[in-house]
N, C-alpha and C positions, 0 to 999 in steps of 0.2 A: 722342350721336351721332347721327346720324345712318345710314339704313339701311344710305344707299350708302357712304358711309365707313367702316361693317364688312367693305361686300362686300368691297371695294377691300384694303381691312385681313387682311381672307382670303387674298384672292387674291394676295395679294402678300408674304402666308406661305407658299402655298401654292409659287409662283412660287420662294422662297429655296430649301424642302428643296425639289421639284424642280431645280433646280441644287448645289443639293449633294451629291445621291444623284451626278446626269448626272459630275459632278468625282468622285466617289472614283472607280464604275465609270470611269472614263476613266485617273486614276491607276493603279488599278490592272488595266489591259489596256497601260497604258504600262510600268509596269513589266516584265506580264508580255512585250512584246514584248522587252524591253532581254537581262533576263536569256535570254532564245534568241537574242539576237543577241550578247551576250559567250559565251554556252557556245561559239561556234563560234570566240571566236581567245581561249580558254582556251590554256595556253599546252602543260598533258598534253592535252594531244587534237591537238593540231598538229604536237609529238614523237610523240605513238601512231599514227601518220596518217605523218607521215616512216618513221618504225620500219619502220609493213606497206610503203609506198612501195618502200622498200632491199629486203626482202622479196622483193617480186616484183620485180622484175629485177635479181637477186641469179642469176645462170644456174648450176645444177645438175648434175650430171654424171649425171645417166639423160636429160635433153633433148636434150641433141646425136645423137644416135641413133634418139632418140623411143622411148626402147622400156627398159620400168619392169626395175628390181633387179628380180634373181632371186632368191625366197625362199627358208631359211632350213632348210636337214633336217635336223633333226635326227638 
């Protein structure tokens, strides 16, 4: 084979390898992004956030007058 054909073959093999590496990095990045997006839609997380929201909005007995409850004395 000629020198040019050998150079083209080596260049093509290097390009194929570079594309494989780029594709693997892209797939890893997309998998990480998908896991992050899915974690916000996790039903357990949504239920936890709703419970916290409900707890924060409930009326506590010491809030209306603004005073904290008295300390217990023994």
